[in-house]
C-alpha positions in Angstrom: 5.9 16.9 -1.3 3.2 14.3 -0.3 1.4 12.5 -2.8 -1.8 12.8 -0.8 -3.1 13.1 2.6 -4.6 10.0 4.0 -7.8 10.6 6.0 -7.6 7.1 7.3 -4.1 7.5 8.8 -4.4 11.3 9.2 -1.0 11.7 7.7 0.5 12.6 4.3 1.5 9.7 2.2 4.9 9.5 0.7 5.9 7.1 -2.1 9.3 5.9 -2.4 11.2 5.7 -5.8 11.1 2.0 -5.6 7.4 1.9 -4.9 6.7 4.2 -7.9 8.9 2.0 -10.0 7.1 -1.1 -8.9 3.6 0.3 -9.6 4.1 0.8 -13.3 4.8 -2.8 -14.5 2.1 -3.8 -12.0 -0.5 -1.5 -13.5 -1.1 0.2 -10.3 -1.9 4.0 -10.8 -2.0 6.7 -8.2 -5.7 6.4 -7.8 -5.5 2.7 -7.0 -2.8 3.1 -4.5 -4.8 5.8 -2.7 -8.0 3.5 -2.7 -5.9 0.8 -1.5 -4.4 2.7 1.4 -7.8 4.3 2.4 -9.9 1.1 2.0 -7.7 -2.0 2.3 -7.4 -4.4 5.1 -4.2 -3.7 7.5 -1.8 -6.3 8.8 0.7 -4.7 11.2 4.3 -6.4 11.5 5.2 -4.1 14.5 4.5 -0.6 15.6 5.7 1.0 12.4 5.8 -1.6 9.7 2.6 -2.7 8.0 0.9 -4.2 4.9 -2.3 -2.7 3.4 -3.9 -5.1 1.0 -7.2 -5.6 -0.9 -8.8 -7.5 -3.6 -9.9 -5.2 -6.6 -12.7 -6.4 -8.8 -11.9 -6.8 -12.3 -8.2 -7.5 -11.8 -6.8 -11.0 -12.2 -3.6 -10.3 -10.2 -5.1 -10.1 -6.6 -4.2 -9.3 -3.8 -2.8 -6.0 -4.4 -0.5 -4.8 -1.4 1.4 -1.9 -0.3 4.3 -2.5 2.2 4.4 0.8 4.4 6.0 2.3 7.1 4.0 4.7 9.5 5.8 7.4 11.2 5.6 11.1 10.9 4.1 10.3 7.3 3.1 7.1 5.9 5.8 5.9 3.5 4.9 3.3 0.8 8.0 1.2 0.3 6.8 -1.1 -2.5 3.5 -2.1 -4.2 3.0 -5.8 -5.1 0.4 -8.1 -6.8 -0.6 -11.5 -6.4 0.3 -11.1 -2.6 -0.5 -13.7 -0.1 -1.2 -13.1 3.5 1.1 -15.3 5.7 -0.1 -16.5 9.1 2.2 -16.0 12.0 2.2 -19.2 14.0 
């Protein structure tokens, strides 16, 4: 069962067990994750792998990032805090 439907991606969003387990100690709830996916900045690694990240006001552990795979559905592989965008040079 999908956790929610992403209007942004036009697909169901699935969250792996690893991602769910990583959310709890990082204080990222389902509403925060949905907001991140719908509103965050996107950095693509390739055609299917991407990161979605954003600064959330009131949190001291920014950037919050979801590492995802986009195929028939969007699959959240993990959720991170204090993430840093790396330049590909």
